[in-house]
N, C-alpha and C positions, 0 to 999 in steps of 0.2 A: 370460727367460734372463739370469742375473746374471753372465755371463762374456762375454768378448770373443773371438769366433771369426772368423777370416778364411777366406773360401771362395774357393778358386782353381779356376776352371772351365777345364780344359785343352782348348784348341781350336786347337792349333798343328800337328797332324799333317799329313802331306803327302797322305794318302788315296790312296797309290799303288795299293793293291789295289782300291779303289773305282772308280778311273778318273775322278776329278774331286773337287771339294770336297764330301765327303760331308755335312759339317755344314750345308750349304745345300740338301741334297736334301730333297724334300718327304716328310714323315712325318705322316700323319693331318691333312693340310691346312695344315701350317706347317713352316718349316725345322727340320731335326733338332735343331739347337743350341737352338732356342727351348723345347724340352721341358724341358731341364735348367735353363735360365735361369729359366723360369717356376716350376719346382719350388723352386729355391734361393731365389728372391725371396719365395716364400711362407713360408719358414722363417728366413732369415738377413737381417741388416742389412748386413753387410760382404761384398760380392761383387766379384770381378774376373774378367773373361774374358781369358785370355792367348792371343794368336793371331798367326799370321803372314799371315793372309788379310784383305785390305782389305774384301772384301764382308762378312765377319763383323764387322769393326770398324764399318762403316757400320750394319749391322743392330743392333749393340749400342747405338750412339749413338741410333738411332731408338727403342730400347726403354728408354733412360735407364739402361743397365747399364754400369758402368765397364769400360773395356777397355784393355789394353796391347798395342799392335801392335809386332812386332819382326821382324827378319830373321836372327836368330841361329840357328846350325845344330842345336843339341842339345836333347834333352828336358830335360837338366839346366838349360839356359838358361831354359826355360819355367817350371820350378819356382822358380828363383832370382828371376825377374822378378815372379812372383806373390807371393813372400815379401817382396821389397823394396817392393812396392806397399803392403803393410800395415805393415811394420816389425816389430821384435821384441818389442813390448809387448803382443802378444795372448796370450791363454791357450792358444790352439790354432789350428791351420790345417787346413782340410779340403780335400782334393784330390779333385775329381770329374771324370770323363771327359765331354767334350762330346757323345760319341756313345752315351750310355747313357740313352735317352729315357724308360724306364719306371720309373726309380728313384722311389720314392714319398716323399711328405712324412712319412708314418708311420715309414718306415725311418730317415729322417734324424733324426727326433725320438728314436727309440729309440737311435740312435748317440750323440746329444747327451746323453741321459739317462745312458748308461753313462759318457760322458766326465765329466759333472758329478760322478759318484760316484768316478771314478778318474782324476783330472786329470794324473797322472804316467804314464798308460798310453797306448799307441798303440791306437786303436780301429779295427778293420778289419772290413768287411763280408765275409760268407761265405754260401755256399749249399751245403748237404750237405757241409760241411767243406772246400769249395773256396774259397780266398780270392779276393776280387775288390775292385773299387772301389765306393764311395769309402773313403778312409782319413783319420782324424783324427790329426794329430801334435801332441803337447804342445809347450809353449814350449821345453822343454829340447832339442828336436830341431832348432830353428831353424838353428843354426850348421852342423850336419851336413848339413841339406838345402841350405843356401846354398853348401856346398862339395862337392857331389856330383861324382864323376868325370864327365868329358865323356861325354855320351850316355846317362847312367844316370838313373833316376828314384828316387822315394822308397823303392822296394823295397830298395835298398841299406841304408837306415836300418832298415827293418823286419827284414831278415835279420841285421843286426848287433845287434839288440835283441829277439830272439824271446821272451825272458823278460818283456818289458814289453808284449807284445801281447795285447789282449783282442778276442775275436771276437764280432760281433753277427750274427745270422742274418737274411737277407733273407726277406720274407714269401713270395715265390715266385721261381722261376728267371727269369722274364721281366724282373724288376728288374735282374738282373745282366748281361743281354745287351747287348753293345756291337756297333755296326755297323762292320764292316770291308769288306764287299763288297756289291755290288748284290743278291746272293742273300740276304745277311743281312737287308737292308732289306725285301726282298720277303717273306721268311719271317716276320719280326716283324710286318709289316703284316697278313699273313694270320692270324697267331696272335691278334691282338687284334680 
């Protein structure tokens, strides 16, 4: 890969509907967060996990995955901290959800290939025309992402630049599933 991409793994949610820190819940024999960190490490050089959970910070240290621990209140804070970790000299920034365990390396490679051909475009995953995560933002979006309204995520930048969005299709729907509840975790475990 002849471009510099920063991967921000978002792991700061409060897991209110799950009833505990879902990212530390067991999924197929390891903590849920480990699935996306393993996948990302298999594809990218520049990764950071942004979290408010000390147990995730410790887990990341044990896996030699860079981590930013914070206690700031908003989703926009998590995005900002991930960007600041890398700085604005990167070609693009990929935001992945920590609770999307079945995202594949093949899909990430497909997204990267599209970005290499269209470096001024926002590359977003979809399945059956339904947008989902992850999203690759080009360097020009850095300042907009850095100054998101409190509590908002990168979707604000996507919606303000719909003419600059290219969609890449996931190979199957299970790649797009994120875990919000105990039932989600049970269903996805049974599915695989």
